[in-house]
C-alpha positions in Angstrom: 9.0 2.5 2.9 7.4 5.4 4.7 9.7 8.1 3.3 9.1 6.9 -0.2 5.3 7.2 0.3 5.7 10.8 1.6 7.8 11.7 -1.4 5.2 10.2 -3.8 2.5 12.3 -2.1 4.4 15.5 -2.6 5.3 14.7 -6.2 1.7 13.8 -7.2 0.2 16.7 -5.1 -2.3 14.3 -3.5 -2.8 12.0 -0.6 -1.7 8.4 -1.0 -3.8 6.0 1.0 -2.5 2.5 1.9 -4.5 -0.3 3.5 -3.5 -3.9 4.1 -5.7 -6.9 4.8 -5.1 -10.5 5.6 -4.8 -12.5 2.4 -7.9 -14.7 2.2 -6.2 -17.7 0.4 -2.7 -17.9 1.8 -1.1 -18.3 5.2 -1.2 -15.5 7.8 2.3 -14.6 6.6 0.9 -12.8 3.6 -1.4 -9.8 3.1 -3.1 -7.8 0.4 -2.0 -4.2 0.2 -4.2 -1.7 -1.6 -2.6 1.6 -2.7 -5.0 4.4 -3.8 -4.5 8.0 -4.9 -7.6 9.8 -5.8 -5.9 12.9 -7.3 -4.4 10.7 -10.0 -7.2 8.2 -10.3 -4.7 5.5 -9.5 -4.8 2.3 -7.5 -2.8 -0.9 -7.2 -3.3 -4.1 -5.4 -0.3 -6.2 -4.3 0.5 -9.3 -2.2 3.3 -8.8 0.3 4.9 -10.8 3.1 3.6 -9.2 6.3 7.2 -8.7 7.6 7.7 -6.1 4.8 4.7 -4.0 5.7 4.7 -4.0 9.5 6.9 -1.6 11.4 
């Protein structure tokens, strides 16, 4: 996943910020992931299984 994020940053000529938080209404196995790129005015919120976002 990390290589794809770096590629996106270079294509969009901006810094992609990603933050994840424990999902407030599910088990600890899931989290909320917030993607934000100011240069494009873009953001996205997704629910992921924690095993997919932890190294």
